[in-house]
N, C-alpha and C positions, 0 to 999 in steps of 0.2 A: 529651695527645691533644686536649683542649679549650682549652688555654691560648691566649689571644688569638684565640679563634674568630672568623672573619670570614665574613660572608655578604654577597655583593654582589648588589644588585638591578639587574642588567642582563643581557642575554642571555648564556647560558653562566653562569648565576647566577640571579638573580631580577629580574623587572621587573613593573611595574604594567601589566596589560593587560586587555582585554576578552576574555571567553571565553563562547561559547554553552554554556549549561548546562540540562539537563532535570531538572526535579523536578515532581512532582504532574501528570504527563502533559503538561507544557507546557515549551517551550524559550524561553529569553530570554538576552540577553547580560548578563553580570555582571562587575563589576570584581574582579580577582583579582591575586594575586602568583604569577607563573610559571604562570598558567592553572590553579592549584590552588584548590579550595574545600573546606575551609579552606586557608589558605596554609601555606607550609612551617613546620615546627617548628624553632625556633632552640634549639640546645643550647649551654650554656656552664657554667662553674664559678663558684662564688662567688669574687669578687675579679677575675674576668676583665675585660679591657677589650674591649668589643664595638664593632665597626665595621660599620655597615650602610649601604651606598651605594644609595639609592633612585633609580631612574630612572623617571620618569613618562611612560608611553606612551599615556595616555588623553587625552580632550579636556577633562577637568575637573582643577582643582587637587586636590592630595592631600597629606596628611601621615600619619605613623604615630605613634600614641601607645603607649608601652610601659607598659601598665596595671599599676600596682603597683610598677614599678621606681623605686627611690629615685634621683632625679637630684641627686646631690651636686655642686654647682658645674658642672652640665651642663644647666641648665634649657632651653637652646636645642635640646636633643635630646629634650625631653619630648613634643612633637608637637601640642599644641592649636593649631590654625590661628589666626593673628592674635592669639594670646596670648603663646606662648613662641617661635613661629617664623612666618615668612611661609610660605604654602603653596608646595609644589613645583609650578611651572607645567608645563603640557604640554611635553614634549621636554627638560625640565631634570632635573638630578640634585641630590641632597642627601646628605651623609655624616652619618649619626647616629653619635655617638661618646660612649659612656658606660661606666662601670665598675659592675659588679654588686657593690656593697658591702654586706656584712652581710645577705645574702639567699640563701635557697635554697628550692626548691619550684617549683611550676608556676604561671606567670602568663600573661597574655594580651597580645598586641599587636593593634591594630586601626587602621583608618583613622580619622582624627579631623577629618573635615570632612563636614558634612551627614550623610546616612545611608549613605555608602559603606561604613561599618563593618559593615553587614548582610551583606556578602559578602567584604569584605577584612579578614580577621582570622586569627589563628593563635596557637599556644602558644609560650611561652618556658620551657624546662626549665632550671632553675638547679641544677646538681649541687653537692654539697659539694666543698670544696677537696680536692685529692689528699691522701690520708693522713688525712683527717678522716672519721669514720664518720657514717652517718645518725643522727639523734637518736632512732631507733627501730630495731627489728630490720630488717636489710637485706631488702627485698622479693625474692621469687623472680622476679618479673616486673613490668615497668611498662608501662602503656598510657596514652597521652595521649588524653584525651577532651575535645573542644571542643563545647560546647553553643551553639546558635544558633537563628535563626528564618528562615523562608522566606515571602516574599510572592510570589504568582503575578504580580502587577503589578510594575512598576519601583518599588523602595523609595524612590527620589528623588521619584517622582510621589506616593507615599503621603504623605510628609512635606510636600511642597509643597501638596497639597490641604488638609492639616490646618492649615497656616499661613494659607492663604487663607480658610478657613471659620471658623477659631478653635475648631474641634472637635478632639477627641483623634484621633490617627492611627488608621487601621484596624488591628485586631489582625492578627497574622501568620496565614497560611493553614496553617502547620505549624511545629513545632519540629524542629530538626535535631540529630543526634548525628554528629560528624565529617563534617558536610556532607550527611548522608543523612536523608531524611524517613521512610524505612521503606517497606514494600511498599504499592502501590496496586493494587487489583483492576483487571483489564483494561488495564494499563499496562505497557509494556515496561521502564520504569525509574521507581522511586519517587522 
C-alpha cells in the first residue's frame, strides 16, 4: 500500500501557494502546501523510495528540507537553499527523490529558506517495512501532532527586522498544535 509512495506538489496533488488564514482574530496570507496549515502528512515505509515533485506558485524562492531524513547519496534532495540545492524559483518545479533507509517514526518536513518554515511544514510518518513489527506493542491508535508557532505579523517581516536591528526576533504570539492556537475569547476562530 505504501511502497514507492508518491506525492506530487502540483494541482490535483500538492502545490506551494498562498492562503488567507485566520488565527488570533486576524487574517493574513501564509505560504502553504495545498492551502493546508500544517501541510499534508507524507506516509511511507522504511526503505521506500519517496518522490515529491514541488511546484512553486508563490513569488518567493522555496525549498523543502526533510528534517531528520538520512540523505544517503541524495544530498541534492536535502533542501537547504544554496547549500545542497538551488532554490525552486517561482513558477518552477523540482523533484525530490530519496530513500528512507534505516528509519522509522515521525519526522518533520519544512521550507528551508528564510522563515517560510513558520507556516510551510508538516509531518513524515515512516512506518516499519511490511511484515516487520513495531519495536514496541502495536498502538491502538495513532495521531500525528505537529507543534509550531504563530506570529500575527508576517514572519518574514519579523526576521527581516531582527536582521536589520541586530536584535533577536520577536517571540511568537502563540504556539500551535496542528496549526491551531486554541480558543480566543470574542473571536470566531482561534
